[in-house]
C-alpha positions in Angstrom: 20.5 239.5 179.0 23.7 237.7 180.1 21.9 234.8 181.8 19.3 233.9 179.1 21.8 232.3 176.8 20.7 234.3 173.7 23.0 235.6 171.0 26.2 235.0 172.9 27.6 234.4 169.5 26.2 235.5 166.1 22.9 233.7 165.3 23.0 231.1 162.6 20.1 229.8 160.6 18.0 230.2 157.5 15.4 232.8 156.3 13.1 233.0 153.4 13.3 236.5 152.0 16.2 236.7 149.5 15.4 233.4 147.9 11.6 233.3 148.1 10.6 237.0 148.6 6.8 237.5 148.7 5.8 234.6 146.5 2.3 233.8 147.6 1.2 232.1 144.4 0.7 228.6 145.9 -1.7 227.6 143.1 0.9 227.8 140.4 4.1 227.4 142.5 3.2 225.3 145.6 6.8 224.3 146.4 8.2 227.8 146.5 5.5 230.0 147.9 5.5 231.4 151.4 3.7 228.7 153.2 3.7 226.1 156.0 4.9 223.5 153.5 8.0 225.6 152.5 9.1 226.1 156.1 8.5 222.5 157.1 10.5 221.2 154.2 13.4 223.6 155.0 13.2 222.5 158.6 13.5 218.9 157.4 16.6 219.7 155.4 18.2 221.6 158.3 17.8 218.6 160.5 18.7 215.9 158.1 21.5 217.5 156.0 23.9 218.6 158.8 22.9 222.3 159.1 21.5 222.0 162.6 24.5 220.1 163.9 26.8 222.8 162.5 24.9 225.5 164.4 22.3 226.6 161.9 19.3 226.5 164.2 17.0 229.4 163.5 14.4 228.9 160.8 13.0 232.4 160.1 9.7 233.4 158.4 9.9 236.8 156.7 7.3 239.1 155.3 4.0 238.0 153.6 2.9 235.4 156.2 0.2 237.6 157.8 -3.5 237.0 156.9 -4.9 239.8 159.0 -6.1 240.3 162.5 -8.9 238.5 164.3 -11.8 240.1 166.2 -9.6 240.6 169.2 -6.9 242.4 167.1 -4.5 239.5 167.2 -2.3 238.7 164.2 -3.3 235.7 162.2 -1.4 233.8 159.5 -2.8 233.4 156.0 -5.3 230.6 156.6 -4.8 229.0 153.1 -1.0 229.0 153.2 -0.6 228.3 156.9 -3.7 226.1 157.6 -2.5 224.7 160.9 -1.3 228.0 162.3 2.0 229.2 163.6 2.0 227.3 166.9 1.8 224.0 164.9 4.8 225.1 162.8 6.7 226.1 166.0 6.1 222.7 167.5 7.2 221.0 164.4 10.4 223.1 164.2 11.1 222.6 167.9 10.6 218.8 167.5 13.6 218.8 165.1 15.8 220.7 167.5 15.5 224.0 165.7 14.1 227.5 166.6 11.4 229.5 164.8 11.8 233.1 163.8 9.0 235.4 162.6 8.6 238.8 161.0 6.7 242.0 161.9 6.9 245.7 161.1 7.0 248.7 163.3 4.5 250.7 161.3 1.1 250.7 159.7 2.0 248.1 157.2 4.8 245.6 156.6 7.1 246.4 153.7 4.9 244.3 151.4 1.7 245.8 152.6 0.4 243.4 155.2 -0.9 244.6 158.6 1.9 246.2 160.6 2.6 246.5 164.4 1.4 250.0 165.4 2.3 251.4 168.8 -1.0 250.3 170.3 -0.4 246.7 169.1 3.2 246.3 170.3 2.4 244.6 173.6 -0.3 242.5 172.1 1.9 241.3 169.2 4.8 240.5 171.6 2.4 238.4 173.7 1.1 236.6 170.6 4.6 235.7 169.5 5.4 234.4 172.9 2.2 232.3 173.1 3.1 230.9 169.7 6.5 229.8 171.1 8.5 232.0 168.6 12.2 232.2 169.2 13.2 235.3 167.2 11.5 238.4 166.0 12.6 240.5 163.1 11.0 243.9 163.4 11.1 246.0 160.2 10.3 249.6 160.0 8.4 250.4 156.7 5.5 252.8 156.9 6.6 254.3 160.2 7.7 257.8 161.3 10.9 258.6 163.3 8.8 259.3 166.3 7.0 256.0 166.1 10.2 254.1 165.7 11.8 256.0 168.7 8.9 254.8 170.8 8.1 251.5 169.2 11.5 249.7 169.1 12.3 250.2 172.8 8.6 249.4 173.6 8.9 246.1 171.7 12.1 245.2 173.5 10.4 245.8 176.8 7.3 243.9 175.7 9.3 240.9 174.6 11.1 241.0 177.9 7.8 241.1 179.8 6.5 237.9 178.2 9.1 235.9 180.0 10.0 233.9 176.9 13.6 234.3 175.5 13.1 235.8 172.1 16.0 237.1 170.0 15.2 240.6 168.7 16.4 241.5 165.2 16.0 245.3 165.3 15.9 247.2 162.0 15.7 250.6 163.6 19.0 251.9 162.1 17.8 251.0 158.6 15.3 253.8 158.8 17.6 256.4 160.4 20.1 256.8 157.6 22.0 253.7 158.7 23.2 255.4 161.9 21.8 253.9 165.1 20.7 256.0 168.0 23.6 254.5 170.0 22.8 255.7 173.5 19.2 254.5 173.3 20.2 251.2 171.8 22.9 250.6 174.3 20.5 251.4 177.1 17.7 249.2 175.8 20.1 246.4 175.0 21.5 246.3 178.4 18.1 246.2 180.0 16.5 243.6 177.7 16.5 239.9 178.4 15.9 239.4 174.7 19.1 239.1 172.7 19.3 242.1 170.4 21.1 242.6 167.2 20.8 245.5 164.7 20.5 245.5 161.0 20.9 248.4 158.6 19.3 248.3 155.2 20.8 251.6 154.2 24.3 251.4 155.4 25.9 250.6 152.1 29.4 251.6 153.3 31.3 248.9 155.1 33.0 246.2 153.2 31.9 247.2 149.7 32.6 250.9 149.8 35.1 252.1 152.5 36.2 251.6 156.0 33.5 250.0 158.1 32.4 252.0 161.1 33.6 250.8 164.5 30.8 248.5 165.5 31.4 248.2 169.2 28.2 250.1 170.2 28.4 249.0 173.8 31.4 247.8 175.8 31.5 244.2 177.0 29.4 242.4 178.1 26.9 244.1 175.7 29.1 243.7 172.7 26.4 241.4 171.2 24.8 244.5 169.8 25.9 244.0 166.2 25.5 246.8 163.7 25.5 245.2 160.3 25.6 246.5 156.8 24.1 246.0 153.3 25.3 246.3 149.8 22.3 247.8 148.1 23.2 246.7 144.6 23.5 243.1 145.5 20.8 243.1 148.2 23.1 241.4 150.6 22.1 243.0 153.9 23.1 240.4 156.5 21.8 237.5 154.5 24.1 234.8 153.0 23.2 234.4 149.4 25.5 231.4 148.9 23.7 228.8 146.9 21.2 231.4 145.7 21.2 233.0 142.2 23.9 235.3 140.9 27.1 234.5 142.9 30.1 232.8 141.5 32.2 230.4 143.5 34.8 233.1 144.3 32.1 235.6 145.4 30.4 232.9 147.5 33.7 232.2 149.3 34.3 235.9 149.7 30.9 236.5 151.3 31.3 233.7 153.8 34.8 234.9 154.8 33.8 238.5 155.1 30.7 237.8 157.1 32.7 235.6 159.4 35.5 238.1 159.9 32.9 240.8 160.7 31.2 238.5 163.2 27.9 238.8 161.3 25.0 236.5 161.7 25.1 233.5 159.3 21.6 233.5 158.1 21.3 231.7 154.8 18.6 232.5 152.2 18.8 229.8 149.7 16.9 226.6 148.7 18.3 223.9 151.0 16.4 221.3 148.9 18.5 221.9 145.8 21.8 223.5 147.1 24.9 222.1 145.5 27.6 220.1 147.4 30.1 222.9 146.5 28.0 225.5 148.2 27.2 223.3 151.2 31.0 222.9 151.7 31.3 226.7 151.9 28.5 227.1 154.4 29.4 224.1 156.5 33.1 224.7 156.7 33.9 223.7 160.3 36.8 226.1 160.8 34.9 229.0 159.3 32.0 228.4 161.7 34.4 228.1 164.6 35.8 231.5 163.8 32.4 233.1 163.3 31.2 231.7 166.6 34.3 232.6 168.6 33.3 233.3 172.2 35.1 236.6 172.4 32.5 238.1 170.1 34.9 240.8 168.8 34.2 242.1 165.3 36.9 242.3 162.7 37.8 245.3 160.7 39.8 246.3 157.7 43.4 246.9 158.6 45.0 247.5 155.2 43.9 248.7 151.7 45.9 248.9 148.5 45.2 250.9 145.3 45.5 247.5 143.6 42.0 246.8 145.0 43.3 244.4 147.7 42.0 244.7 151.2 43.0 242.9 154.4 40.7 242.3 157.3 41.6 241.0 160.8 39.5 239.7 163.6 41.0 239.0 167.1 40.0 235.5 168.4 40.2 233.5 171.6 43.6 232.0 172.7 45.5 234.9 171.0 44.5 233.6 167.6 43.4 235.8 164.7 41.4 235.5 161.5 42.9 237.2 158.4 41.0 237.8 155.2 42.8 238.9 152.0 40.0 240.2 149.7 40.4 241.2 146.0 38.1 243.6 144.3 39.8 242.9 141.0 37.9 241.4 138.2 40.6 240.7 135.7 43.0 238.0 137.0 44.5 236.4 140.1 46.7 238.8 142.1 49.9 238.0 144.0 49.8 239.9 147.2 53.1 240.3 149.0 53.2 241.3 152.7 54.4 240.2 156.2 52.8 240.0 159.6 54.8 243.1 160.6 53.2 245.1 157.8 49.8 244.0 159.1 50.5 245.3 162.6 51.6 242.0 164.2 54.5 242.6 166.5 56.5 240.7 169.1 58.7 237.7 169.2 56.0 235.2 168.4 56.1 232.4 165.8 52.7 231.6 164.2 51.1 229.0 162.1 48.4 229.8 159.6 45.8 227.4 158.3 44.1 228.3 155.1 40.4 228.1 156.0 39.3 226.8 152.6 42.2 224.6 151.4 43.3 223.4 154.9 47.0 224.0 154.0 49.3 224.9 156.9 51.8 227.7 156.6 54.5 227.3 159.4 57.2 229.5 160.9 55.5 232.9 160.4 57.1 235.8 162.4 56.5 239.5 162.1 59.4 239.9 159.6 58.6 236.8 157.5 57.6 237.8 154.0 54.8 235.8 152.4 52.7 235.8 149.2 49.1 234.9 148.8 47.4 234.5 145.4 43.9 235.9 145.5 41.4 235.2 142.7 39.3 237.9 141.2 36.4 238.8 143.5 37.8 236.2 145.8 39.5 235.8 149.1 42.3 233.9 150.9 41.4 233.4 154.5 43.8 232.4 157.3 43.3 231.1 160.8 46.4 232.4 162.5 47.5 231.1 165.8 50.7 231.4 167.9 52.8 228.3 168.5 55.8 229.8 170.3 56.8 232.9 172.2 60.6 233.3 171.7 61.0 235.7 174.6 59.3 233.3 177.0 61.3 230.3 175.7 64.6 232.3 176.1 63.8 233.1 179.7 
């Protein structure tokens, strides 16, 4: 797992589900249906519009691509919507310097009713995906029992490993166990798997939108790449970035990007890259934001302060003794002036810091633990700092 180069930092890329869902009506809506054409056009945009160069490399197919199984029991794509097959699409994506992800379901059917991966099909499907040169598998869990999941998810990890192809494994197991992962099993399977593994939870609606996130370090280093992520059911966020999609304001978009980054979540966009605005591209392609998200320490941030005024502060430790701070407002009325100091946020010691505002680029100099500061946070918005030490007074005095 440590030597295959997978998921050393949170994966970045694009996936179809939140924007295009299960639109299979290619007769009336050929540009937006789940098809070979859609994924090729998104791959073109990722390569030509700077996404790939910023680190967004995974292009992920979600549900509704399956056309059935052939006489040998192998999965097949829908022949009308994917006329050249998945290997053709994988070759096209790879030719652009990108990676291809695909979707399956640990159950009798996928969530939208297409053929699932039952226990007797796990090894066969893993081998099929490897032969197709797939780079990531999202394995959902609709229409499965707890017993099937307990056998199936570890079996798929082993089957992917046995193919010899490095395939990142997006494991939805916790989503179907009340949002609480079977930690011992996951830690064991993750440490044995050569496929990078990250976990998603479709039912864990706690976290950033309700209350204190759980401690997400399921395994000690070096297996801290096992990420347990969360969803807000009402907004259908899961671990997908909806920036540029329908329904989010500018402030909400900035907030989602900042919160996903401070939580070390995958940056997987689900928007139409052919029509995305320059404003939303600026949010998603913010170089400092991506640097923080991809920090090699891989430590997840957590909430460190909450006020009754609906203001929350998140902190993530970063390399070189730096930190990311996110000041998040749940208010919906007007901008809020938040007064604090680094000391109140648990920073101690004789260190002088500088902070760079991640969105504006402004530099705040001369911050010590006792220095009072004020940030103005817009409704449903954030202020995000990249905080780094510039001098240790005790060392300089010696």
